[in-house]
BALOBA-1460 file (C-alpha; in Angstrom, 3 decimals):
// residues 390
<rec num="1" residu="m" x="168.741" y="77.484" z="88.772"/>
<rec num="2" residu="k" x="167.381" y="75.914" z="91.954"/>
<rec num="3" residu="k" x="169.774" y="72.868" z="91.583"/>
<rec num="4" residu="a" x="172.877" y="75.131" z="91.331"/>
<rec num="5" residu="s" x="171.779" y="77.016" z="94.463"/>
<rec num="6" residu="l" x="171.533" y="73.718" z="96.388"/>
<rec num="7" residu="l" x="175.061" y="72.649" z="95.306"/>
<rec num="8" residu="t" x="176.512" y="75.968" z="96.367"/>
<rec num="9" residu="s" x="174.836" y="75.741" z="99.796"/>
<rec num="10" residu="a" x="176.188" y="72.144" z="100.287"/>
<rec num="11" residu="a" x="179.769" y="73.155" z="99.451"/>
<rec num="12" residu="t" x="179.608" y="76.131" z="101.794"/>
<rec num="13" residu="g" x="178.331" y="73.928" z="104.628"/>
<rec num="14" residu="a" x="181.136" y="71.370" z="104.139"/>
<rec num="15" residu="a" x="183.834" y="74.044" z="104.212"/>
<rec num="16" residu="l" x="182.490" y="75.567" z="107.399"/>
<rec num="17" residu="g" x="182.381" y="72.129" z="109.065"/>
<rec num="18" residu="v" x="186.068" y="71.505" z="108.310"/>
<rec num="19" residu="l" x="187.027" y="74.869" z="109.699"/>
<rec num="20" residu="v" x="185.034" y="74.490" z="112.932"/>
<rec num="21" residu="f" x="185.546" y="70.814" z="113.816"/>
<rec num="22" residu="g" x="188.889" y="70.028" z="112.190"/>
<rec num="23" residu="a" x="191.105" y="72.866" z="113.429"/>
<rec num="24" residu="t" x="194.691" y="71.916" z="114.684"/>
<rec num="25" residu="p" x="196.318" y="73.588" z="117.685"/>
<rec num="26" residu="a" x="199.082" y="76.146" z="116.979"/>
<rec num="27" residu="l" x="202.574" y="75.819" z="118.580"/>
<rec num="28" residu="s" x="204.367" y="78.843" z="119.981"/>
<rec num="29" residu="q" x="207.850" y="77.838" z="118.606"/>
<rec num="30" residu="m" x="206.468" y="77.503" z="115.095"/>
<rec num="31" residu="v" x="205.709" y="80.156" z="112.577"/>
<rec num="32" residu="v" x="202.042" y="80.848" z="112.802"/>
<rec num="33" residu="v" x="200.336" y="80.272" z="109.501"/>
<rec num="34" residu="d" x="196.528" y="80.107" z="109.570"/>
<rec num="35" residu="w" x="196.122" y="77.515" z="106.951"/>
<rec num="36" residu="a" x="192.520" y="77.045" z="107.886"/>
<rec num="37" residu="s" x="191.674" y="80.702" z="107.205"/>
<rec num="38" residu="i" x="193.499" y="80.531" z="103.939"/>
<rec num="39" residu="a" x="191.548" y="77.445" z="103.025"/>
<rec num="40" residu="v" x="188.263" y="79.091" z="104.024"/>
<rec num="41" residu="q" x="189.028" y="82.170" z="101.977"/>
<rec num="42" residu="q" x="189.944" y="80.056" z="98.990"/>
<rec num="43" residu="a" x="186.754" y="77.993" z="99.439"/>
<rec num="44" residu="l" x="184.593" y="81.148" z="99.678"/>
<rec num="45" residu="k" x="186.263" y="82.598" z="96.621"/>
<rec num="46" residu="a" x="185.565" y="79.382" z="94.766"/>
<rec num="47" residu="l" x="181.960" y="79.478" z="95.844"/>
<rec num="48" residu="q" x="181.628" y="83.122" z="94.777"/>
<rec num="49" residu="d" x="183.171" y="82.355" z="91.423"/>
<rec num="50" residu="q" x="180.830" y="79.396" z="91.053"/>
<rec num="51" residu="a" x="177.795" y="81.615" z="91.878"/>
<rec num="52" residu="n" x="178.946" y="84.292" z="89.434"/>
<rec num="53" residu="n" x="179.458" y="81.702" z="86.770"/>
<rec num="54" residu="l" x="175.981" y="80.347" z="87.477"/>
<rec num="55" residu="l" x="174.401" y="83.800" z="87.196"/>
<rec num="56" residu="n" x="176.369" y="84.465" z="84.012"/>
<rec num="57" residu="s" x="175.147" y="81.162" z="82.642"/>
<rec num="58" residu="i" x="171.528" y="82.140" z="83.442"/>
<rec num="59" residu="t" x="172.004" y="85.547" z="81.865"/>
<rec num="60" residu="s" x="173.616" y="83.956" z="78.819"/>
<rec num="61" residu="a" x="170.791" y="81.442" z="78.620"/>
<rec num="62" residu="l" x="168.216" y="84.265" z="78.590"/>
<rec num="63" residu="g" x="170.223" y="86.050" z="75.967"/>
<rec num="64" residu="p" x="170.371" y="89.852" z="75.537"/>
<rec num="65" residu="t" x="169.064" y="89.624" z="71.979"/>
<rec num="66" residu="t" x="166.044" y="87.450" z="72.728"/>
<rec num="67" residu="y" x="164.473" y="88.904" z="75.907"/>
<rec num="68" residu="g" x="167.124" y="91.283" z="77.219"/>
<rec num="69" residu="d" x="169.062" y="91.166" z="80.425"/>
<rec num="70" residu="v" x="167.539" y="90.603" z="83.869"/>
<rec num="71" residu="t" x="167.544" y="94.282" z="84.829"/>
<rec num="72" residu="t" x="165.880" y="95.223" z="81.621"/>
<rec num="73" residu="l" x="163.334" y="92.437" z="82.008"/>
<rec num="74" residu="l" x="162.561" y="93.432" z="85.578"/>
<rec num="75" residu="r" x="162.260" y="97.066" z="84.565"/>
<rec num="76" residu="q" x="159.965" y="96.131" z="81.715"/>
<rec num="77" residu="g" x="157.915" y="93.866" z="83.985"/>
<rec num="78" residu="f" x="157.448" y="96.534" z="86.613"/>
<rec num="79" residu="t" x="156.734" y="99.077" z="83.912"/>
<rec num="80" residu="q" x="154.128" y="96.797" z="82.345"/>
<rec num="81" residu="e" x="152.538" y="96.165" z="85.758"/>
<rec num="82" residu="a" x="152.405" y="99.907" z="86.331"/>
<rec num="83" residu="n" x="150.873" y="100.326" z="82.887"/>
<rec num="84" residu="y" x="148.275" y="97.696" z="83.746"/>
<rec num="85" residu="i" x="147.425" y="99.538" z="86.954"/>
<rec num="86" residu="k" x="147.197" y="102.859" z="85.155"/>
<rec num="87" residu="g" x="145.042" y="101.295" z="82.445"/>
<rec num="88" residu="q" x="142.803" y="99.716" z="85.047"/>
<rec num="89" residu="t" x="142.477" y="103.022" z="86.900"/>
<rec num="90" residu="a" x="141.585" y="104.830" z="83.692"/>
<rec num="91" residu="a" x="139.059" y="102.148" z="82.800"/>
<rec num="92" residu="q" x="137.443" y="102.369" z="86.228"/>
<rec num="93" residu="r" x="137.326" y="106.140" z="85.881"/>
<rec num="94" residu="d" x="135.669" y="105.861" z="82.468"/>
<rec num="95" residu="i" x="133.177" y="103.322" z="83.815"/>
<rec num="96" residu="a" x="132.343" y="105.615" z="86.742"/>
<rec num="97" residu="d" x="131.957" y="108.591" z="84.388"/>
<rec num="98" residu="a" x="129.703" y="106.589" z="82.079"/>
<rec num="99" residu="s" x="127.640" y="105.386" z="85.028"/>
<rec num="100" residu="n" x="127.273" y="108.911" z="86.392"/>
<rec num="101" residu="t" x="126.297" y="110.192" z="82.943"/>
<rec num="102" residu="a" x="123.702" y="107.442" z="82.539"/>
<rec num="103" residu="n" x="122.294" y="108.060" z="86.017"/>
<rec num="104" residu="a" x="122.182" y="111.793" z="85.379"/>
<rec num="105" residu="r" x="120.297" y="111.214" z="82.122"/>
<rec num="106" residu="v" x="117.827" y="108.856" z="83.824"/>
<rec num="107" residu="n" x="117.261" y="111.311" z="86.680"/>
<rec num="108" residu="r" x="116.818" y="114.121" z="84.175"/>
<rec num="109" residu="d" x="114.264" y="112.057" z="82.242"/>
<rec num="110" residu="f" x="112.406" y="111.329" z="85.472"/>
<rec num="111" residu="r" x="112.346" y="115.011" z="86.348"/>
<rec num="112" residu="n" x="111.239" y="115.948" z="82.841"/>
<rec num="113" residu="a" x="108.398" y="113.454" z="83.133"/>
<rec num="114" residu="q" x="107.397" y="114.933" z="86.481"/>
<rec num="115" residu="i" x="107.441" y="118.455" z="85.065"/>
<rec num="116" residu="r" x="105.419" y="117.291" z="82.078"/>
<rec num="117" residu="d" x="102.842" y="115.567" z="84.278"/>
<rec num="118" residu="e" x="102.555" y="118.585" z="86.559"/>
<rec num="119" residu="h" x="101.946" y="120.928" z="83.634"/>
<rec num="120" residu="t" x="99.587" y="118.601" z="81.778"/>
<rec num="121" residu="i" x="95.948" y="119.513" z="82.381"/>
<rec num="122" residu="s" x="93.960" y="116.669" z="83.929"/>
<rec num="123" residu="p" x="90.668" y="115.671" z="82.248"/>
<rec num="124" residu="l" x="89.026" y="116.258" z="85.606"/>
<rec num="125" residu="h" x="90.220" y="119.848" z="85.490"/>
<rec num="126" residu="c" x="88.541" y="120.339" z="82.122"/>
<rec num="127" residu="a" x="85.358" y="118.673" z="83.405"/>
<rec num="128" residu="a" x="85.356" y="120.975" z="86.431"/>
<rec num="129" residu="l" x="85.679" y="124.039" z="84.194"/>
<rec num="130" residu="n" x="82.795" y="122.821" z="82.030"/>
<rec num="131" residu="n" x="80.666" y="122.274" z="85.113"/>
<rec num="132" residu="g" x="81.588" y="125.708" z="86.415"/>
<rec num="133" residu="q" x="80.560" y="127.324" z="83.125"/>
<rec num="134" residu="t" x="77.281" y="125.417" z="83.198"/>
<rec num="135" residu="i" x="76.585" y="126.535" z="86.760"/>
<rec num="136" residu="a" x="77.433" y="130.172" z="86.027"/>
<rec num="137" residu="v" x="75.199" y="130.237" z="82.948"/>
<rec num="138" residu="g" x="72.477" y="128.383" z="84.834"/>
<rec num="139" residu="a" x="72.495" y="131.043" z="87.547"/>
<rec num="140" residu="g" x="71.869" y="133.779" z="85.006"/>
<rec num="141" residu="q" x="69.110" y="131.799" z="83.294"/>
<rec num="142" residu="a" x="67.480" y="130.996" z="86.647"/>
<rec num="143" residu="w" x="67.371" y="134.691" z="87.488"/>
<rec num="144" residu="k" x="65.599" y="135.375" z="84.194"/>
<rec num="145" residu="v" x="63.062" y="132.604" z="84.838"/>
<rec num="146" residu="g" x="62.389" y="133.850" z="88.357"/>
<rec num="147" residu="l" x="61.930" y="137.405" z="87.129"/>
<rec num="148" residu="a" x="59.464" y="136.264" z="84.428"/>
<rec num="149" residu="i" x="57.402" y="134.335" z="87.003"/>
<rec num="150" residu="e" x="57.393" y="137.279" z="89.421"/>
<rec num="151" residu="n" x="56.183" y="139.644" z="86.714"/>
<rec num="152" residu="v" x="53.174" y="137.384" z="86.163"/>
<rec num="153" residu="t" x="52.405" y="136.648" z="89.818"/>
<rec num="154" residu="d" x="52.811" y="140.299" z="90.893"/>
<rec num="155" residu="a" x="50.397" y="141.502" z="88.197"/>
<rec num="156" residu="r" x="47.884" y="138.843" z="89.267"/>
<rec num="157" residu="g" x="48.234" y="139.666" z="92.991"/>
<rec num="158" residu="e" x="47.881" y="143.407" z="92.379"/>
<rec num="159" residu="a" x="44.697" y="142.761" z="90.359"/>
<rec num="160" residu="e" x="45.873" y="144.823" z="87.447"/>
<rec num="161" residu="k" x="43.670" y="145.453" z="84.459"/>
<rec num="162" residu="g" x="43.223" y="142.308" z="82.411"/>
<rec num="163" residu="q" x="43.577" y="140.021" z="85.456"/>
<rec num="164" residu="p" x="40.486" y="138.152" z="86.778"/>
<rec num="165" residu="a" x="40.610" y="139.957" z="90.149"/>
<rec num="166" residu="f" x="40.313" y="143.301" z="88.368"/>
<rec num="167" residu="y" x="36.680" y="142.465" z="87.769"/>
<rec num="168" residu="g" x="36.058" y="141.047" z="91.254"/>
<rec num="169" residu="s" x="36.909" y="138.302" z="93.723"/>
<rec num="170" residu="a" x="34.291" y="135.970" z="92.256"/>
<rec num="171" residu="q" x="35.964" y="136.149" z="88.872"/>
<rec num="172" residu="a" x="39.348" y="135.470" z="90.528"/>
<rec num="173" residu="a" x="37.972" y="132.381" z="92.295"/>
<rec num="174" residu="q" x="36.350" y="131.123" z="89.115"/>
<rec num="175" residu="a" x="39.589" y="131.575" z="87.158"/>
<rec num="176" residu="i" x="41.699" y="129.523" z="89.581"/>
<rec num="177" residu="r" x="39.026" y="126.843" z="89.615"/>
<rec num="178" residu="q" x="38.944" y="126.566" z="85.859"/>
<rec num="179" residu="l" x="42.713" y="126.382" z="85.730"/>
<rec num="180" residu="h" x="42.673" y="123.454" z="88.144"/>
<rec num="181" residu="l" x="40.036" y="121.544" z="86.206"/>
<rec num="182" residu="s" x="41.821" y="122.042" z="82.896"/>
<rec num="183" residu="r" x="45.258" y="120.907" z="84.129"/>
<rec num="184" residu="y" x="44.906" y="118.824" z="87.281"/>
<rec num="185" residu="c" x="41.469" y="117.182" z="87.215"/>
<rec num="186" residu="s" x="41.169" y="114.432" z="89.831"/>
<rec num="187" residu="q" x="39.152" y="111.225" z="89.652"/>
<rec num="188" residu="s" x="36.426" y="112.528" z="91.936"/>
<rec num="189" residu="e" x="36.030" y="115.668" z="89.854"/>
<rec num="190" residu="a" x="35.877" y="113.567" z="86.706"/>
<rec num="191" residu="d" x="33.200" y="111.380" z="88.282"/>
<rec num="192" residu="a" x="31.202" y="114.533" z="88.965"/>
<rec num="193" residu="g" x="31.355" y="115.354" z="85.282"/>
<rec num="194" residu="l" x="33.442" y="118.491" z="85.734"/>
<rec num="195" residu="c" x="36.446" y="117.434" z="83.676"/>
<rec num="196" residu="s" x="38.531" y="114.538" z="82.358"/>
<rec num="197" residu="v" x="41.126" y="112.882" z="84.575"/>
<rec num="198" residu="s" x="44.526" y="114.499" z="84.167"/>
<rec num="199" residu="q" x="47.865" y="112.697" z="83.949"/>
<rec num="200" residu="t" x="48.923" y="114.744" z="86.978"/>
<rec num="201" residu="p" x="45.775" y="114.966" z="89.163"/>
<rec num="202" residu="n" x="45.890" y="117.533" z="91.972"/>
<rec num="203" residu="a" x="49.498" y="118.402" z="91.109"/>
<rec num="204" residu="d" x="48.700" y="122.025" z="91.979"/>
<rec num="205" residu="q" x="48.097" y="120.915" z="95.570"/>
<rec num="206" residu="r" x="51.139" y="118.683" z="96.148"/>
<rec num="207" residu="a" x="54.531" y="119.759" z="97.445"/>
<rec num="208" residu="s" x="56.237" y="117.216" z="95.165"/>
<rec num="209" residu="s" x="55.425" y="119.559" z="92.308"/>
<rec num="210" residu="l" x="57.665" y="122.208" z="93.875"/>
<rec num="211" residu="f" x="60.553" y="120.005" z="94.971"/>
<rec num="212" residu="s" x="61.745" y="117.668" z="92.229"/>
<rec num="213" residu="t" x="64.858" y="115.540" z="91.704"/>
<rec num="214" residu="g" x="66.670" y="118.624" z="90.454"/>
<rec num="215" residu="t" x="65.076" y="119.597" z="87.138"/>
<rec num="216" residu="y" x="61.389" y="120.009" z="86.359"/>
<rec num="217" residu="d" x="59.908" y="117.926" z="83.569"/>
<rec num="218" residu="g" x="59.804" y="120.610" z="80.915"/>
<rec num="219" residu="q" x="57.269" y="123.419" z="80.817"/>
<rec num="220" residu="n" x="54.544" y="121.262" z="82.363"/>
<rec num="221" residu="g" x="56.727" y="120.723" z="85.425"/>
<rec num="222" residu="v" x="57.368" y="124.450" z="85.764"/>
<rec num="223" residu="n" x="53.621" y="125.175" z="85.438"/>
<rec num="224" residu="a" x="52.775" y="122.603" z="88.103"/>
<rec num="225" residu="a" x="55.275" y="124.111" z="90.527"/>
<rec num="226" residu="n" x="54.011" y="127.638" z="89.868"/>
<rec num="227" residu="d" x="50.363" y="126.575" z="90.284"/>
<rec num="228" residu="y" x="51.220" y="124.862" z="93.574"/>
<rec num="229" residu="v" x="52.810" y="128.085" z="94.829"/>
<rec num="230" residu="t" x="49.718" y="130.006" z="93.738"/>
<rec num="231" residu="n" x="47.416" y="127.731" z="95.741"/>
<rec num="232" residu="l" x="49.841" y="127.791" z="98.677"/>
<rec num="233" residu="l" x="50.132" y="131.579" z="98.946"/>
<rec num="234" residu="q" x="47.300" y="133.363" z="97.143"/>
<rec num="235" residu="p" x="44.639" y="131.147" z="95.557"/>
<rec num="236" residu="v" x="42.019" y="133.928" z="95.414"/>
<rec num="237" residu="v" x="43.154" y="137.490" z="94.873"/>
<rec num="238" residu="p" x="41.089" y="140.309" z="96.454"/>
<rec num="239" residu="a" x="39.235" y="142.491" z="94.014"/>
<rec num="240" residu="a" x="40.965" y="145.560" z="92.702"/>
<rec num="241" residu="l" x="40.228" y="149.039" z="94.026"/>
<rec num="242" residu="r" x="38.737" y="151.091" z="91.210"/>
<rec num="243" residu="g" x="37.040" y="154.416" z="90.660"/>
<rec num="244" residu="d" x="35.547" y="155.930" z="93.831"/>
<rec num="245" residu="q" x="37.270" y="153.275" z="95.912"/>
<rec num="246" residu="l" x="40.530" y="155.003" z="95.117"/>
<rec num="247" residu="t" x="39.414" y="158.656" z="95.172"/>
<rec num="248" residu="s" x="37.331" y="158.680" z="98.360"/>
<rec num="249" residu="v" x="38.711" y="159.396" z="101.821"/>
<rec num="250" residu="t" x="38.102" y="155.813" z="102.858"/>
<rec num="251" residu="g" x="39.673" y="154.602" z="99.651"/>
<rec num="252" residu="v" x="42.953" y="156.248" z="100.571"/>
<rec num="253" residu="d" x="43.168" y="154.085" z="103.698"/>
<rec num="254" residu="d" x="42.100" y="151.007" z="101.772"/>
<rec num="255" residu="a" x="44.736" y="151.668" z="99.126"/>
<rec num="256" residu="a" x="47.436" y="151.877" z="101.791"/>
<rec num="257" residu="h" x="46.406" y="148.527" z="103.263"/>
<rec num="258" residu="r" x="46.190" y="147.012" z="99.778"/>
<rec num="259" residu="a" x="49.719" y="148.188" z="99.025"/>
<rec num="260" residu="e" x="50.901" y="146.561" z="102.266"/>
<rec num="261" residu="y" x="49.139" y="143.319" z="101.281"/>
<rec num="262" residu="n" x="50.610" y="143.367" z="97.783"/>
<rec num="263" residu="a" x="54.147" y="143.971" z="99.079"/>
<rec num="264" residu="r" x="54.043" y="141.061" z="101.511"/>
<rec num="265" residu="m" x="52.528" y="138.741" z="98.929"/>
<rec num="266" residu="s" x="55.189" y="139.767" z="96.413"/>
<rec num="267" residu="l" x="57.909" y="138.912" z="98.934"/>
<rec num="268" residu="a" x="56.353" y="135.512" z="99.624"/>
<rec num="269" residu="h" x="56.039" y="134.812" z="95.900"/>
<rec num="270" residu="g" x="59.597" y="136.004" z="95.309"/>
<rec num="271" residu="v" x="61.021" y="133.473" z="97.756"/>
<rec num="272" residu="l" x="59.192" y="130.533" z="96.218"/>
<rec num="273" residu="d" x="59.672" y="131.817" z="92.676"/>
<rec num="274" residu="y" x="63.408" y="131.622" z="93.421"/>
<rec num="275" residu="a" x="62.942" y="127.954" z="94.344"/>
<rec num="276" residu="i" x="61.100" y="127.361" z="91.066"/>
<rec num="277" residu="a" x="63.706" y="129.185" z="88.996"/>
<rec num="278" residu="t" x="66.607" y="127.156" z="90.410"/>
<rec num="279" residu="q" x="64.912" y="123.918" z="89.282"/>
<rec num="280" residu="s" x="63.663" y="125.065" z="85.880"/>
<rec num="281" residu="p" x="65.375" y="123.530" z="82.799"/>
<rec num="282" residu="s" x="67.465" y="126.397" z="81.516"/>
<rec num="283" residu="v" x="70.992" y="125.219" z="80.587"/>
<rec num="284" residu="t" x="72.462" y="122.487" z="78.360"/>
<rec num="285" residu="l" x="74.214" y="119.681" z="80.225"/>
<rec num="286" residu="s" x="77.473" y="118.212" z="78.900"/>
<rec num="287" residu="a" x="78.009" y="114.546" z="78.081"/>
<rec num="288" residu="d" x="79.971" y="114.094" z="81.334"/>
<rec num="289" residu="q" x="77.121" y="115.578" z="83.351"/>
<rec num="290" residu="q" x="74.594" y="113.314" z="81.644"/>
<rec num="291" residu="q" x="76.840" y="110.331" z="82.399"/>
<rec num="292" residu="q" x="76.982" y="111.469" z="86.003"/>
<rec num="293" residu="m" x="73.183" y="111.434" z="86.141"/>
<rec num="294" residu="t" x="73.232" y="107.860" z="84.813"/>
<rec num="295" residu="n" x="75.780" y="106.888" z="87.457"/>
<rec num="296" residu="e" x="73.443" y="108.274" z="90.125"/>
<rec num="297" residu="g" x="70.517" y="106.243" z="88.814"/>
<rec num="298" residu="l" x="68.706" y="109.251" z="87.318"/>
<rec num="299" residu="t" x="67.278" y="109.624" z="83.849"/>
<rec num="300" residu="p" x="69.736" y="111.810" z="81.918"/>
<rec num="301" residu="v" x="68.400" y="114.988" z="80.333"/>
<rec num="302" residu="t" x="69.992" y="117.277" z="77.793"/>
<rec num="303" residu="t" x="68.651" y="120.455" z="79.420"/>
<rec num="304" residu="g" x="69.053" y="120.773" z="83.150"/>
<rec num="305" residu="s" x="68.518" y="123.324" z="85.856"/>
<rec num="306" residu="w" x="70.931" y="125.453" z="87.838"/>
<rec num="307" residu="l" x="70.318" y="123.297" z="90.908"/>
<rec num="308" residu="q" x="70.897" y="120.120" z="88.871"/>
<rec num="309" residu="a" x="74.262" y="121.378" z="87.616"/>
<rec num="310" residu="m" x="75.411" y="122.275" z="91.140"/>
<rec num="311" residu="t" x="74.201" y="118.946" z="92.511"/>
<rec num="312" residu="l" x="76.053" y="116.967" z="89.837"/>
<rec num="313" residu="d" x="79.281" y="118.830" z="90.509"/>
<rec num="314" residu="v" x="79.059" y="118.201" z="94.254"/>
<rec num="315" residu="n" x="78.097" y="114.532" z="93.861"/>
<rec num="316" residu="r" x="80.886" y="113.953" z="91.339"/>
<rec num="317" residu="r" x="83.537" y="114.890" z="93.869"/>
<rec num="318" residu="y" x="81.814" y="113.073" z="96.714"/>
<rec num="319" residu="s" x="80.717" y="109.728" z="95.288"/>
<rec num="320" residu="d" x="81.897" y="109.207" z="91.700"/>
<rec num="321" residu="v" x="84.217" y="106.173" z="91.395"/>
<rec num="322" residu="n" x="85.922" y="107.435" z="88.228"/>
<rec num="323" residu="y" x="86.727" y="110.765" z="89.872"/>
<rec num="324" residu="a" x="88.192" y="109.033" z="92.924"/>
<rec num="325" residu="a" x="90.387" y="106.785" z="90.752"/>
<rec num="326" residu="q" x="91.756" y="109.694" z="88.721"/>
<rec num="327" residu="l" x="92.335" y="111.723" z="91.871"/>
<rec num="328" residu="q" x="94.502" y="108.918" z="93.279"/>
<rec num="329" residu="a" x="96.667" y="108.935" z="90.130"/>
<rec num="330" residu="m" x="97.105" y="112.713" z="89.971"/>
<rec num="331" residu="p" x="100.568" y="114.290" z="90.408"/>
<rec num="332" residu="p" x="100.871" y="116.808" z="93.250"/>
<rec num="333" residu="a" x="100.411" y="119.851" z="91.003"/>
<rec num="334" residu="s" x="97.128" y="118.498" z="89.593"/>
<rec num="335" residu="v" x="95.880" y="117.744" z="93.095"/>
<rec num="336" residu="q" x="96.617" y="121.333" z="94.100"/>
<rec num="337" residu="r" x="94.671" y="122.618" z="91.090"/>
<rec num="338" residu="e" x="91.764" y="120.357" z="92.030"/>
<rec num="339" residu="v" x="91.849" y="121.671" z="95.595"/>
<rec num="340" residu="a" x="91.762" y="125.228" z="94.231"/>
<rec num="341" residu="l" x="88.701" y="124.382" z="92.118"/>
<rec num="342" residu="e" x="86.954" y="122.856" z="95.115"/>
<rec num="343" residu="l" x="87.680" y="125.964" z="97.154"/>
<rec num="344" residu="a" x="86.203" y="128.075" z="94.360"/>
<rec num="345" residu="a" x="83.098" y="125.842" z="94.323"/>
<rec num="346" residu="t" x="82.844" y="126.196" z="98.088"/>
<rec num="347" residu="n" x="82.996" y="129.984" z="97.813"/>
<rec num="348" residu="y" x="80.271" y="129.888" z="95.166"/>
<rec num="349" residu="l" x="77.993" y="127.791" z="97.363"/>
<rec num="350" residu="l" x="78.659" y="130.071" z="100.321"/>
<rec num="351" residu="l" x="77.626" y="133.027" z="98.174"/>
<rec num="352" residu="q" x="74.352" y="131.293" z="97.321"/>
<rec num="353" residu="n" x="73.823" y="130.572" z="101.013"/>
<rec num="354" residu="f" x="74.243" y="134.290" z="101.630"/>
<rec num="355" residu="r" x="71.519" y="135.007" z="99.088"/>
<rec num="356" residu="i" x="69.216" y="132.538" z="100.840"/>
<rec num="357" residu="a" x="70.054" y="134.201" z="104.147"/>
<rec num="358" residu="l" x="68.971" y="137.539" z="102.670"/>
<rec num="359" residu="l" x="65.639" y="136.042" z="101.653"/>
<rec num="360" residu="n" x="65.175" y="134.539" z="105.107"/>
<rec num="361" residu="a" x="66.039" y="137.839" z="106.774"/>
<rec num="362" residu="s" x="63.573" y="139.699" z="104.557"/>
<rec num="363" residu="t" x="60.821" y="137.190" z="105.305"/>
<rec num="364" residu="n" x="61.506" y="137.335" z="109.036"/>
<rec num="365" residu="a" x="61.403" y="141.126" z="108.928"/>
<rec num="366" residu="a" x="57.986" y="141.011" z="107.229"/>
<rec num="367" residu="h" x="56.704" y="138.572" z="109.874"/>
<rec num="368" residu="l" x="58.018" y="140.838" z="112.613"/>
<rec num="369" residu="a" x="56.347" y="143.894" z="111.131"/>
<rec num="370" residu="t" x="53.017" y="142.056" z="110.829"/>
<rec num="371" residu="t" x="53.206" y="140.818" z="114.405"/>
<rec num="372" residu="v" x="54.037" y="144.263" z="115.777"/>
<rec num="373" residu="q" x="51.264" y="145.881" z="113.786"/>
<rec num="374" residu="r" x="48.726" y="143.322" z="114.985"/>
<rec num="375" residu="e" x="49.708" y="143.662" z="118.644"/>
<rec num="376" residu="y" x="50.018" y="147.429" z="118.690"/>
<rec num="377" residu="q" x="47.256" y="149.156" z="120.715"/>
<rec num="378" residu="p" x="47.098" y="152.920" z="121.351"/>
<rec num="379" residu="a" x="47.370" y="153.947" z="125.010"/>
<rec num="380" residu="s" x="44.009" y="155.832" z="124.828"/>
<rec num="381" residu="p" x="41.514" y="156.719" z="122.096"/>
<rec num="382" residu="m" x="42.643" y="159.792" z="120.236"/>
<rec num="383" residu="p" x="39.927" y="162.391" z="119.489"/>
<rec num="384" residu="t" x="39.424" y="163.479" z="115.913"/>
<rec num="385" residu="p" x="40.673" y="167.051" z="115.558"/>
<rec num="386" residu="n" x="38.099" y="169.713" z="114.625"/>
<rec num="387" residu="m" x="39.523" y="171.491" z="111.601"/>
<rec num="388" residu="a" x="36.953" y="174.367" z="111.955"/>
<rec num="389" residu="n" x="38.496" y="175.513" z="115.252"/>
<rec num="390" residu="n" x="41.803" y="175.961" z="113.512"/>
């Protein structure tokens, strides 16, 4: 097809050259006949016929029965190209839809995992609840221990019947001495032949008996702390007022002063009995709490005190490596729950501080009353009224 186009172009160029460069002048006395124009028209017609014949030959070569005519082929080609574009557009749309669906599913799975993690209870949360239960139970048990100690110490200080002081101060002094020799005999006392050396010599005179690592060593530890408080506050109880000492006129005044003495001693004992009760073994510790004691370098015990349970809970949040690691991995919701538990623990400790403040205020009030009573002096001696003149 390209060769036929070249031949046609060459013939057209030759005809145009003849017309332009080979034209003859026309004479006025002759009939004007533009032979050149006629020749050009004939040449152009020949060229057109040749081009048509060439196109017909191409069309015949393609054949209407094999591939169809040119128009049909072009239409089919454009139609097929359009179909390709439409198919490609549909495919891209399907790919985009599939991608969006997959991304939506992945995002939904991520969100479901977040919701699951936020609603899943952390082991630390369970441990905190266990510790809280232990502390709450320990508080109740400590109150019972303190009350039991106060009932004993108050009866002793009031010199009730059956107590050594009921029979006299000498008996009270002898009783406290015998208690010391039987439980806390020192080496010097053993050398004097008074007793055998104890495993805890002079424990009733040492402050370490009152303030331990958190939990007293069983009943012996509680006894040592109580005996230390006894020697600290009231080693020898004054003899009881009995018989005429209570019924006489003088006895009435003595009884009033004895009641004042007993009340102040009971307050002093109550404060320190509270310290003993908080450290007395009274509640079962969980496996996590015992492990916490091991982590702190302490000897784990199965039965701990109220103070021990509170101390373990505070130290766990402050210094335990396992707690810190789990806290770092917590989802936001679990962290918020942990913060709420810590706020609850803070409120609990503040409540206990308020109780201590009440004890301090009561003690300070007793000191103030004693000081005022000691410093009070009447302005002038008051005469004793004569009842006979009335």
